[in-house]
C-alpha positions as CSV (number, residue, x, y, z in Angstrom):
1,X,-12.3,26.8,10.5
2,X,-14.4,26.2,7.3
3,X,-11.5,27.1,5.1
4,X,-9.6,24.0,6.4
5,X,-12.5,21.5,6.3
6,X,-13.5,21.9,2.6
7,X,-9.8,21.9,1.7
8,X,-9.5,18.6,3.5
9,X,-12.3,17.1,1.5
10,X,-10.4,17.6,-1.8
11,X,-8.0,14.8,-1.0
12,X,-10.1,12.8,1.5
13,X,-13.2,12.4,-0.7
14,X,-12.4,13.9,-4.1
15,X,-9.0,12.8,-5.3
16,X,-9.0,9.5,-3.4
17,X,-12.3,8.3,-5.0
18,X,-11.1,9.4,-8.5
19,X,-7.9,7.5,-8.2
20,X,-9.6,4.4,-6.8
21,X,-12.1,4.5,-9.7
22,X,-9.2,4.8,-12.2
23,X,-7.3,2.0,-10.4
24,X,-10.3,-0.3,-10.7
25,X,-10.8,0.6,-14.4
26,X,-7.2,0.0,-15.4
27,X,-6.7,-2.7,-12.8
28,X,-3.7,-0.7,-11.6
29,X,-2.9,-1.2,-7.9
30,X,-0.5,1.8,-7.9
31,X,-3.4,4.1,-8.7
32,X,-5.4,2.6,-5.8
33,X,-2.5,3.2,-3.5
34,X,-2.3,6.8,-4.6
35,X,-6.0,7.2,-3.8
36,X,-5.5,5.6,-0.4
37,X,-2.6,8.0,0.3
38,X,-4.9,11.0,-0.1
39,X,-7.1,9.6,2.7
40,X,-4.1,9.6,5.1
41,X,-3.6,12.6,7.4
42,X,-0.5,13.7,5.4
43,X,-2.4,13.3,2.1
44,X,-5.4,15.2,3.4
45,X,-3.1,18.0,4.6
46,X,-0.9,18.3,1.6
47,X,-3.8,18.3,-1.0
48,X,-5.7,20.8,1.1
49,X,-2.7,23.0,1.7
50,X,-2.1,23.2,-2.1
51,X,-5.7,24.2,-2.6
52,X,-5.6,26.9,0.0
53,X,-2.3,28.3,-1.2
54,X,-3.7,28.3,-4.8
55,X,-6.7,30.4,-3.9
56,X,-4.6,32.7,-1.7
57,X,-2.6,33.5,-4.8
58,X,-5.7,33.8,-7.0
59,X,-7.4,36.2,-4.6
60,X,-4.2,38.2,-4.3
61,X,-4.1,38.7,-8.1
62,X,-7.7,40.0,-8.0
63,X,-11.2,38.9,-7.6
64,X,-12.0,39.1,-11.3
65,X,-9.6,36.2,-12.0
66,X,-11.3,34.1,-9.3
67,X,-14.7,34.9,-10.7
68,X,-13.8,33.8,-14.2
69,X,-12.1,30.6,-13.0
70,X,-15.0,29.8,-10.7
71,X,-17.5,30.1,-13.5
72,X,-15.6,27.5,-15.6
73,X,-15.1,25.1,-12.7
74,X,-18.8,25.4,-11.8
75,X,-19.8,24.5,-15.3
76,X,-17.5,21.5,-15.4
77,X,-18.6,20.4,-11.9
78,X,-22.2,20.7,-13.0
79,X,-21.5,18.5,-16.1
80,X,-20.1,16.0,-13.7
81,X,-23.5,15.9,-11.9
82,X,-25.2,15.4,-15.2
83,X,-22.9,12.5,-15.9
84,X,-23.7,10.9,-12.5
85,X,-27.4,11.3,-13.0
86,X,-27.2,9.8,-16.5
87,X,-25.3,6.8,-15.2
88,X,-27.6,6.1,-12.3
89,X,-30.8,6.8,-14.3
90,X,-29.8,4.4,-17.2
91,X,-28.3,1.6,-15.2
92,X,-30.2,-1.7,-15.6
93,X,-27.8,-4.1,-13.9
94,X,-27.4,-5.4,-10.4
95,X,-25.9,-3.2,-7.7
96,X,-24.5,-6.3,-6.0
97,X,-22.7,-7.4,-9.1
98,X,-21.3,-3.9,-9.8
99,X,-20.1,-3.5,-6.2
100,X,-18.5,-6.9,-6.1
101,X,-16.7,-6.5,-9.4
102,X,-15.4,-3.1,-8.3
103,X,-14.3,-4.2,-4.8
104,X,-12.7,-7.4,-6.1
105,X,-10.3,-5.3,-8.2
106,X,-9.5,-3.1,-5.2
107,X,-9.5,-5.4,-2.3
108,X,-9.7,-8.9,-3.7
109,X,-12.9,-9.6,-1.7
110,X,-15.1,-11.9,-3.8
111,X,-18.4,-10.9,-2.3
112,X,-18.1,-7.5,-0.6
113,X,-21.7,-6.7,-1.1
114,X,-22.9,-9.6,1.1
115,X,-20.2,-8.9,3.6
116,X,-21.3,-5.3,4.0
117,X,-24.9,-6.3,4.6
118,X,-23.9,-9.0,7.1
119,X,-21.5,-6.6,8.8
120,X,-24.2,-4.1,9.4
121,X,-26.3,-6.7,11.2
122,X,-30.1,-7.1,11.0
123,X,-31.9,-4.2,9.4
124,X,-33.8,-2.1,11.9
125,X,-37.6,-2.0,11.7
126,X,-39.0,1.1,10.0
127,X,-39.8,3.4,12.9
128,X,-42.4,5.5,11.0
129,X,-42.4,9.2,10.9
130,X,-40.4,11.1,13.5
131,X,-40.2,14.8,14.0
132,X,-36.9,14.4,15.8
133,X,-35.3,12.4,12.9
134,X,-36.7,14.8,10.4
135,X,-35.3,17.8,12.1
136,X,-32.0,16.1,12.7
137,X,-31.8,15.3,9.0
138,X,-32.4,18.9,8.0
139,X,-29.3,20.1,9.8
140,X,-27.0,18.4,7.3
141,X,-28.1,20.2,4.1
142,X,-28.3,23.4,6.1
143,X,-24.6,23.1,6.9
144,X,-24.0,24.1,3.2
145,X,-27.2,25.6,2.0
146,X,-27.4,28.0,5.0
147,X,-24.4,29.8,3.5
148,X,-26.1,30.9,0.3
149,X,-25.9,34.3,1.9
150,X,-22.1,34.3,1.7
151,X,-22.1,36.5,-1.5
152,X,-23.4,39.3,0.7
153,X,-19.8,39.7,2.0
154,X,-18.7,40.9,-1.5
155,X,-22.0,42.6,-2.4
156,X,-20.2,45.9,-2.8
157,X,-17.8,44.4,-5.3
158,X,-20.5,43.0,-7.6
159,X,-21.9,45.0,-10.5
160,X,-25.7,45.4,-10.2
161,X,-25.6,43.8,-6.8
162,X,-29.3,44.8,-6.0
163,X,-30.5,42.5,-8.8
164,X,-27.7,40.0,-8.8
165,X,-28.0,39.2,-5.1
166,X,-31.8,38.8,-5.3
167,X,-31.3,36.2,-8.1
168,X,-28.1,34.6,-6.9
169,X,-29.0,33.8,-3.3
170,X,-32.3,32.1,-3.7
171,X,-31.2,30.8,-7.1
172,X,-28.3,29.0,-5.6
173,X,-30.6,27.4,-3.0
174,X,-33.0,26.2,-5.7
175,X,-30.2,24.9,-7.9
176,X,-28.6,23.0,-5.1
177,X,-31.8,21.7,-3.6
178,X,-33.0,20.3,-7.0
179,X,-29.7,18.5,-7.5
180,X,-29.7,17.1,-3.9
181,X,-33.2,15.7,-4.4
182,X,-32.5,14.3,-7.9
183,X,-29.3,12.6,-6.9
184,X,-30.7,11.2,-3.7
185,X,-33.5,9.6,-5.7
186,X,-31.1,8.3,-8.3
187,X,-28.7,6.7,-5.8
188,X,-31.5,5.2,-3.7
189,X,-33.2,3.9,-6.8
190,X,-30.1,1.9,-7.8
191,X,-28.3,1.1,-4.6
192,X,-31.4,0.8,-2.3
193,X,-31.7,2.1,1.3
194,X,-30.8,-1.2,3.0
195,X,-27.4,-1.3,1.3
196,X,-26.7,2.4,1.8
197,X,-27.6,2.0,5.4
198,X,-25.2,-0.9,5.7
199,X,-22.4,1.1,4.1
200,X,-22.9,3.6,6.9
201,X,-23.1,1.2,9.8
202,X,-20.8,-1.7,8.9
203,X,-17.2,-1.8,10.1
204,X,-15.7,-1.5,6.6
205,X,-12.1,-1.7,8.0
206,X,-12.7,-5.1,9.4
207,X,-14.1,-6.3,6.1
208,X,-11.0,-5.2,4.3
209,X,-12.7,-2.2,2.8
210,X,-10.8,0.9,3.9
211,X,-13.2,3.5,2.7
212,X,-16.8,4.5,2.3
213,X,-17.5,5.2,-1.4
214,X,-19.0,8.6,-2.3
215,X,-22.0,8.7,-4.7
216,X,-19.7,9.6,-7.5
217,X,-17.6,6.5,-6.8
218,X,-20.7,4.3,-6.7
219,X,-21.5,5.8,-10.1
220,X,-18.1,4.7,-11.4
221,X,-18.9,1.2,-10.3
222,X,-21.9,1.2,-12.7
223,X,-20.1,2.0,-16.0
224,X,-17.1,0.9,-18.0
225,X,-17.1,4.2,-20.0
226,X,-13.8,6.0,-19.1
227,X,-15.1,9.4,-20.1
228,X,-18.1,9.1,-17.8
229,X,-15.8,7.9,-15.0
230,X,-13.6,10.9,-15.5
231,X,-16.5,13.4,-15.7
232,X,-18.0,12.0,-12.5
233,X,-14.7,11.9,-10.5
234,X,-13.3,15.2,-11.7
235,X,-16.7,17.0,-11.5
236,X,-17.2,15.7,-7.9
237,X,-13.8,16.9,-6.6
238,X,-14.3,20.3,-8.3
239,X,-17.2,21.1,-5.9
240,X,-14.5,21.6,-3.3
241,X,-13.1,24.4,-5.5
242,X,-16.6,26.0,-5.5
243,X,-17.1,25.6,-1.8
244,X,-13.8,26.4,0.0
245,X,-13.0,29.8,-1.6
246,X,-16.2,31.3,-0.3
247,X,-14.9,31.0,3.2
248,X,-11.6,32.7,2.3
249,X,-13.7,35.6,0.9
250,X,-15.9,35.9,4.0
251,X,-12.9,35.6,6.4
252,X,-11.0,38.2,4.4
253,X,-13.9,40.7,4.4
254,X,-14.4,40.2,8.2
255,X,-10.8,40.9,8.9
256,X,-10.9,44.0,6.7
257,X,-14.1,45.2,8.5
258,X,-12.5,44.6,11.9
259,X,-9.4,46.5,10.9
260,X,-11.5,49.5,9.5
261,X,-13.4,49.5,12.8
262,X,-10.2,49.6,14.8
263,X,-10.7,46.0,16.2
264,X,-7.7,44.6,14.3
265,X,-4.3,45.9,13.1
266,X,-4.8,48.5,10.4
267,X,-2.5,46.5,8.0
268,X,-5.4,44.0,7.5
269,X,-7.4,46.7,5.8
270,X,-4.6,47.6,3.3
271,X,-5.5,47.1,-0.3
272,X,-3.0,46.5,-3.1
273,X,-2.8,49.5,-5.5
274,X,-2.1,47.1,-8.4
275,X,-4.6,44.3,-7.8
276,X,-7.1,46.1,-5.5
277,X,-7.0,43.0,-3.3
278,X,-6.6,43.1,0.6
279,X,-3.5,41.0,0.4
280,X,-2.7,41.0,4.1
281,X,-6.2,39.8,5.1
282,X,-6.1,37.2,2.4
283,X,-2.7,35.9,3.7
284,X,-3.9,35.8,7.3
285,X,-7.1,33.9,6.2
286,X,-5.0,31.4,4.3
287,X,-2.7,30.9,7.3
288,X,-5.7,30.3,9.6
289,X,-7.1,27.8,7.1
290,X,-3.8,25.9,7.0
291,X,-3.8,25.7,10.8
292,X,-7.3,24.3,11.0
293,X,-6.7,22.0,8.1
294,X,-3.8,20.5,10.0
295,X,-6.0,20.1,13.1
296,X,-8.8,18.5,11.1
297,X,-6.4,16.1,9.3
298,X,-4.6,14.9,12.4
299,X,-7.4,15.0,15.0
300,X,-10.0,12.2,14.5
301,X,-12.3,13.7,17.1
302,X,-12.5,17.0,15.2
303,X,-16.0,16.6,13.7
304,X,-16.9,18.1,10.3
305,X,-19.6,20.3,11.9
306,X,-17.7,20.9,15.1
307,X,-18.1,24.7,14.8
308,X,-21.5,24.7,13.3
309,X,-23.4,25.2,16.5
310,X,-21.6,28.5,17.0
311,X,-22.2,29.6,13.5
312,X,-25.9,29.0,13.7
313,X,-26.0,30.9,16.9
314,X,-24.5,33.9,15.2
315,X,-27.3,33.6,12.6
316,X,-29.8,33.6,15.5
317,X,-28.3,36.9,16.8
318,X,-28.6,38.4,13.4
319,X,-32.2,37.3,13.3
320,X,-32.8,39.1,16.6
321,X,-31.2,42.2,15.1
322,X,-33.5,42.0,12.1
323,X,-36.5,42.0,14.5
324,X,-35.5,45.1,16.5
325,X,-33.7,47.1,13.8
326,X,-36.8,48.8,12.4
327,X,-37.7,50.0,15.9
328,X,-34.2,50.8,17.3
329,X,-33.0,52.5,14.1
330,X,-36.4,53.8,12.8
331,X,-35.1,56.7,10.8
332,X,-32.6,54.5,9.0
333,X,-35.1,51.8,8.3
334,X,-37.7,54.3,6.9
335,X,-35.1,55.7,4.6
336,X,-34.1,52.3,3.2
337,X,-35.5,50.8,0.0
338,X,-36.9,47.8,1.9
339,X,-39.1,49.5,4.5
340,X,-41.9,47.2,3.6
341,X,-44.7,46.4,6.0
342,X,-47.3,43.7,6.3
343,X,-50.3,44.6,8.4
344,X,-48.3,47.5,9.8
345,X,-45.4,45.2,10.9
346,X,-42.0,45.5,9.2
347,X,-41.4,42.6,6.9
348,X,-37.8,42.6,8.1
349,X,-39.0,41.9,11.6
350,X,-41.4,39.1,10.4
351,X,-38.6,37.4,8.5
352,X,-36.3,37.7,11.6
353,X,-38.9,36.0,13.7
354,X,-39.4,33.1,11.2
355,X,-35.6,32.8,11.0
356,X,-35.4,32.4,14.8
357,X,-37.9,29.6,14.8
358,X,-36.0,27.7,12.0
359,X,-32.6,28.2,13.5
360,X,-33.8,27.4,17.0
361,X,-35.1,24.0,15.7
362,X,-31.7,23.3,14.0
363,X,-29.8,24.1,17.2
364,X,-32.2,21.9,19.2
365,X,-31.6,19.1,16.7
366,X,-27.8,19.4,17.1
367,X,-28.0,19.3,20.8
368,X,-30.3,16.2,20.8
369,X,-28.6,14.3,18.0
370,X,-25.9,12.1,19.6
371,X,-24.3,11.7,16.2
372,X,-23.8,15.4,15.6
373,X,-20.5,15.6,17.5
374,X,-21.8,18.7,19.4
375,X,-24.7,17.2,21.3
376,X,-25.4,17.5,25.0
377,X,-24.5,13.8,25.3
378,X,-21.0,14.5,24.0
379,X,-20.4,18.1,25.2
380,X,-16.7,18.6,24.6
381,X,-17.0,20.2,21.2
382,X,-20.2,22.1,22.3
383,X,-18.2,23.6,25.2
384,X,-15.5,24.6,22.7
385,X,-18.2,26.3,20.6
386,X,-19.3,28.3,23.7
387,X,-15.7,29.2,24.6
388,X,-15.1,30.5,21.1
389,X,-18.2,32.6,21.2
390,X,-17.4,34.0,24.6
391,X,-13.8,34.7,23.5
392,X,-15.2,37.4,21.1
393,X,-16.4,39.4,24.1
394,X,-13.1,39.0,25.8
395,X,-11.2,40.1,22.7
396,X,-13.5,43.1,22.2
397,X,-13.1,44.2,25.8
398,X,-9.3,44.0,25.5
399,X,-9.2,45.9,22.2
400,X,-11.6,48.6,23.5
401,X,-9.4,49.1,26.6
402,X,-6.3,49.4,24.4
403,X,-8.0,51.9,22.1
404,X,-9.3,53.9,25.0
405,X,-5.8,54.3,26.2
406,X,-5.0,55.7,22.7
407,X,-7.8,58.2,23.0
408,X,-10.1,56.3,20.6
409,X,-13.7,55.5,21.6
410,X,-14.7,52.3,19.7
411,X,-18.3,52.7,20.9
412,X,-18.7,55.5,18.3
413,X,-17.9,53.1,15.5
414,X,-21.1,51.2,15.9
415,X,-23.6,54.0,16.3
416,X,-24.2,54.2,12.6
417,X,-24.2,51.6,9.8
418,X,-21.8,52.6,6.9
419,X,-23.5,53.4,3.5
420,X,-22.0,50.2,2.0
């Protein structure tokens, strides 16, 4: 699922906002029309499909090629963030004037800023501190930051993984969090919370504004420097290139593991002698991504975080496993390099308990946030999450029955963790 959604964001938010910014700069309506096309279902699907196919080819060539390309794209995307920060931090003008000038070129609306504020209605009174609102807000950064662990899927393919993973996982969290905080401050400082709130709540379609600008596009409104506009727009869309491939990697490694365990066709564990890439698993992952990209592009009710409740639940199960592992597999735990204890209690179990508390609060926030798309108030997608989770048990039962008819006991596969 999360191969298709990041791929959709390339056209829906990245390419579209870049072309609108260039259309406003050059006062070229055809560039604006190109940007608008990339927000259409067909534009979202085509751009996302090209991205998925590109990375399927790259991964099939070999992971080293991907790693080198990813490094260059990461650097360029980070330069784009620096450009955005510089533009916001040095802007001395009026947000209203910048927004009106930009929108007048795109829509012909003479005072779009006031129209947005009026369209949102009276500003609500500040409700004060709320634990519910705070916990609900934490779910959004977690949808991305929670997957800082994704590199564990390729831990065996990384040189010096013991050190690299300990630096990379928390390091990526710190890097991302710092940028989130800095950019939020910069955007709020220039645009102001009332206007940002209005952009979120006003019916922009009825105002003749067919899109909600991203923070990179708001940055493009604040400068007439073409180089900065390009750095912000291109850098912003390149974060899709950093995000989406991770899900191809994780899906591919899952399929390989299932095949090696006898839970999937053996072909999915086949590795190319020339490129050392699991080409069949990569191809199937790409196909699944294309299918879910199509569903997302053409199904308005398919929320961005529609499957996230189920994903967090799998994290919860892993946390439970972390608690009981030192006791259920005592010999294996004692022989491991992380058999640390605190007051006689395994540190792994302590971390598992802390994780359960945090993940439980996130699940609670999803269930009680009517805007999450997977809340109790709107249970359709929640029920789909439950059905997908339960389907795993059905699938395992069917495969285990088939393997038992072949004289293979799948239960033996899971009695010991492989050395990897």
